[in-house]
TORMARTOR-159491 format. One record per residue (C-alpha): residue number from 1; residue in three letters; z, x, y. Coordinates in Angstrom, 1 decimal. Example, Ala and Ser with C-alpha at 12.3 -4.5 7.8 and 13.67 -1.06 7.14 Angstrom:
n:res:c3:c1:c2
1:ALA:7.8:12.3:-4.5 $
2:SER:7.1:13.7:-1.1 $
This chain:
n:res:c3:c1:c2
1:PHE:142.4:59.1:112.5 $
2:SER:145.3:57.1:113.4 $
3:THR:147.4:55.2:110.8 $
4:THR:148.9:53.0:113.7 $
5:THR:146.5:50.6:115.5 $
6:THR:147.2:48.3:118.4 $
7:ARG:145.0:45.1:118.7 $
8:GLY:142.8:45.1:121.6 $
9:LEU:143.8:48.4:122.9 $
10:ASP:141.9:51.8:122.8 $
11:THR:143.7:53.9:120.3 $
12:ALA:142.0:57.2:121.2 $
13:VAL:145.1:58.6:123.0 $
14:HIS:147.1:57.8:119.8 $
15:ASP:144.5:59.5:117.7 $
16:ILE:144.7:62.8:119.7 $
17:ASN:148.5:62.5:119.5 $
18:LEU:148.4:62.2:115.7 $
19:VAL:146.0:65.2:115.3 $
20:ASN:148.3:67.2:117.5 $
21:ALA:151.4:66.3:115.6 $
22:ASP:149.6:67.2:112.4 $
23:ILE:148.6:70.5:113.6 $
24:ALA:152.1:71.3:115.1 $
25:ASN:153.6:70.2:111.8 $
26:ARG:151.2:72.5:109.8 $
27:PHE:152.3:75.5:112.1 $
28:ASN:156.1:74.6:111.8 $
29:THR:156.0:74.4:108.0 $
30:PRO:156.3:77.8:106.1 $
31:VAL:153.2:78.5:104.0 $
32:ARG:153.8:77.8:100.2 $
33:SER:156.7:75.5:100.9 $
34:ARG:155.0:72.2:99.9 $
35:VAL:154.9:71.4:96.2 $
36:GLY:151.3:71.2:95.1 $
37:ARG:149.9:72.5:98.4 $
38:ALA:150.5:76.2:98.4 $
39:ASP:147.8:76.7:101.1 $
40:PHE:149.5:74.3:103.5 $
41:GLY:151.6:75.8:106.4 $
42:SER:151.8:78.8:108.4 $
43:ILE:153.2:82.4:108.1 $
44:ILE:154.6:82.1:111.7 $
45:PRO:158.0:80.8:110.7 $
46:LEU:158.2:83.6:108.2 $
47:LEU:157.5:86.3:110.7 $
48:LEU:159.9:85.3:113.6 $
49:PHE:162.0:88.4:112.9 $
50:GLU:159.0:90.7:112.5 $
51:LEU:157.3:89.9:115.9 $
52:GLY:157.8:93.5:117.0 $
53:ASP:155.7:94.9:114.2 $
54:PRO:152.3:96.2:115.4 $
55:ASN:150.5:94.4:112.6 $
56:THR:152.0:91.0:113.5 $
57:GLN:149.6:90.1:116.1 $
58:ALA:146.6:90.4:113.8 $
59:LEU:148.4:88.3:111.2 $
60:LEU:149.2:85.6:113.7 $
61:ASP:145.5:85.5:114.9 $
62:ALA:144.2:85.2:111.3 $
63:ASP:146.8:82.5:110.5 $
64:VAL:145.9:80.4:113.5 $
65:ASP:142.2:80.6:112.6 $
66:ARG:142.9:79.7:109.0 $
67:ASN:145.0:76.6:109.8 $
68:ILE:142.6:75.3:112.4 $
69:LYS:139.7:75.7:110.1 $
70:ALA:141.6:73.7:107.5 $
71:ASP:141.6:70.6:109.8 $
72:PRO:138.0:69.1:109.9 $
73:ARG:139.0:66.9:112.9 $
74:VAL:139.1:69.9:115.4 $
75:THR:137.3:73.1:116.1 $
76:LEU:138.9:75.9:118.0 $
77:SER:137.3:77.1:121.3 $
78:ASP:140.0:79.5:122.5 $
79:LYS:143.5:80.6:121.7 $
80:ILE:146.4:82.3:123.4 $
81:ILE:149.3:83.6:121.4 $
82:LYS:152.4:84.7:123.2 $
83:VAL:155.2:86.4:121.4 $
84:ASN:158.8:86.2:122.7 $
85:LEU:160.8:88.9:121.0 $
86:ASP:164.1:87.9:122.6 $
87:GLN:163.9:84.3:121.5 $
88:HIS:162.2:85.1:118.2 $
89:SER:159.4:82.5:119.0 $
90:VAL:155.7:82.3:119.3 $
91:GLU:154.0:80.1:121.8 $
92:VAL:150.6:79.0:120.7 $
93:SER:148.0:77.5:123.0 $
94:LEU:144.9:76.2:121.5 $
95:LEU:141.7:74.9:123.2 $
96:LEU:140.6:72.4:120.7 $
97:ASN:137.5:70.3:120.4 $
98:TYR:138.3:66.9:118.8 $
99:VAL:135.1:66.4:116.8 $
100:GLU:134.9:62.7:116.4 $
101:LEU:136.2:61.9:119.9 $
102:ALA:134.1:64.4:121.8 $
103:ILE:137.1:65.5:123.8 $
104:THR:138.2:69.1:124.6 $
105:ASP:141.9:69.8:125.5 $
106:TRP:144.6:72.3:125.2 $
107:LEU:147.4:71.9:122.6 $
108:VAL:150.5:74.1:123.4 $
109:PHE:153.5:74.4:121.1 $
110:THR:156.2:76.9:120.2 $
111:VAL:157.3:77.9:116.8 $
112:GLY:160.7:79.4:116.8 $
113:ILE:164.2:79.4:115.4 $
114:ARG:165.1:76.2:117.3 $
115:SER:161.6:74.6:117.5 $
Protein backbone atom coordinates (compact mmCIF):
# COMPACT_ATOMS: atom_id res chain seq x y z
CA PHE A 1 0.00 0.00 0.00
CA SER A 2 2.38 2.60 1.26
CA THR A 3 4.68 4.59 -0.96
CA THR A 4 6.74 5.53 2.10
CA THR A 5 8.80 2.85 3.78
CA THR A 6 11.13 2.93 6.74
CA ARG A 7 13.94 0.40 6.91
CA GLY A 8 13.63 -2.11 9.69
CA LEU A 9 10.30 -0.84 10.95
CA ASP A 10 6.85 -2.33 10.58
CA THR A 11 4.98 -0.01 8.21
CA ALA A 12 1.48 -1.42 8.82
CA VAL A 13 0.40 1.70 10.70
CA HIS A 14 1.59 3.87 7.83
CA ASP A 15 -0.35 1.73 5.41
CA ILE A 16 -3.62 2.20 7.32
CA ASN A 17 -2.97 5.91 7.48
CA LEU A 18 -2.40 6.02 3.73
CA VAL A 19 -5.63 4.13 3.01
CA ASN A 20 -7.54 6.39 5.41
CA ALA A 21 -6.09 9.51 3.77
CA ASP A 22 -7.02 8.18 0.32
CA ILE A 23 -10.59 7.49 1.41
CA ALA A 24 -11.03 10.86 3.13
CA ASN A 25 -9.58 12.57 0.04
CA ARG A 26 -12.06 10.74 -2.17
CA PHE A 27 -14.99 11.97 -0.04
CA ASN A 28 -13.73 15.56 0.09
CA THR A 29 -13.33 15.72 -3.71
CA PRO A 30 -16.49 16.67 -5.59
CA VAL A 31 -17.48 13.97 -8.09
CA ARG A 32 -16.55 14.73 -11.73
CA SER A 33 -13.93 17.30 -10.70
CA ARG A 34 -10.87 15.26 -11.71
CA VAL A 35 -9.88 15.35 -15.35
CA GLY A 36 -10.09 11.89 -16.89
CA ARG A 37 -11.66 10.39 -13.73
CA ALA A 38 -15.30 11.37 -13.85
CA ASP A 39 -16.27 8.64 -11.36
CA PHE A 40 -13.73 9.76 -8.72
CA GLY A 41 -15.06 11.74 -5.79
CA SER A 42 -18.20 12.15 -3.79
CA ILE A 43 -21.49 13.97 -4.08
CA ILE A 44 -21.26 15.00 -0.40
CA PRO A 45 -19.43 18.31 -1.10
CA LEU A 46 -22.14 19.13 -3.64
CA LEU A 47 -24.99 18.47 -1.18
CA LEU A 48 -23.81 20.53 1.80
CA PHE A 49 -26.60 23.08 1.31
CA GLU A 50 -29.20 20.39 0.52
CA LEU A 51 -28.85 18.39 3.72
CA GLY A 52 -32.42 19.14 4.84
CA ASP A 53 -33.93 17.54 1.74
CA PRO A 54 -35.69 14.23 2.59
CA ASN A 55 -33.95 12.43 -0.32
CA THR A 56 -30.45 13.44 0.76
CA GLN A 57 -29.92 10.61 3.28
CA ALA A 58 -30.53 7.97 0.61
CA LEU A 59 -28.11 9.77 -1.72
CA LEU A 60 -25.46 9.93 1.02
CA ASP A 61 -25.85 6.22 1.81
CA ALA A 62 -25.50 5.23 -1.85
CA ASP A 63 -22.51 7.53 -2.33
CA VAL A 64 -20.67 6.07 0.67
CA ASP A 65 -21.29 2.53 -0.59
CA ARG A 66 -20.12 3.41 -4.12
CA ASN A 67 -16.92 5.07 -2.94
CA ILE A 68 -15.94 2.29 -0.55
CA LYS A 69 -16.60 -0.37 -3.21
CA ALA A 70 -14.24 1.55 -5.51
CA ASP A 71 -11.31 0.89 -3.14
CA PRO A 72 -10.24 -2.79 -3.23
CA ARG A 73 -8.11 -2.36 -0.09
CA VAL A 74 -11.15 -2.19 2.19
CA THR A 75 -14.61 -3.62 2.70
CA LEU A 76 -17.39 -1.87 4.59
CA SER A 77 -18.81 -3.54 7.71
CA ASP A 78 -20.89 -0.68 9.07
CA LYS A 79 -21.50 3.03 8.54
CA ILE A 80 -22.99 5.92 10.46
CA ILE A 81 -23.77 9.15 8.65
CA LYS A 82 -24.60 12.19 10.78
CA VAL A 83 -25.86 15.35 9.15
CA ASN A 84 -25.33 18.74 10.84
CA LEU A 85 -27.71 21.22 9.24
CA ASP A 86 -26.38 24.21 11.20
CA GLN A 87 -22.75 23.63 10.21
CA HIS A 88 -23.54 22.38 6.68
CA SER A 89 -21.44 19.29 7.31
CA VAL A 90 -21.64 15.52 7.24
CA GLU A 91 -19.78 13.28 9.69
CA VAL A 92 -19.07 9.88 8.19
CA SER A 93 -18.09 6.97 10.44
CA LEU A 94 -17.02 3.81 8.62
CA LEU A 95 -16.18 0.44 10.13
CA LEU A 96 -13.66 -0.81 7.59
CA ASN A 97 -11.98 -4.16 7.09
CA TYR A 98 -8.47 -3.56 5.74
CA VAL A 99 -8.29 -6.59 3.46
CA GLU A 100 -4.56 -7.27 3.18
CA LEU A 101 -3.81 -6.26 6.77
CA ALA A 102 -6.64 -8.30 8.35
CA ILE A 103 -7.56 -5.37 10.60
CA THR A 104 -10.97 -3.87 11.30
CA ASP A 105 -11.16 -0.28 12.55
CA TRP A 106 -13.34 2.82 12.49
CA LEU A 107 -12.51 5.72 10.19
CA VAL A 108 -14.32 8.94 11.11
CA PHE A 109 -14.10 12.15 9.09
CA THR A 110 -16.19 15.21 8.39
CA VAL A 111 -17.00 16.74 5.03
CA GLY A 112 -18.10 20.32 5.34
CA ILE A 113 -17.55 23.89 4.35
CA ARG A 114 -14.33 24.12 6.37
CA SER A 115 -13.15 20.49 6.31
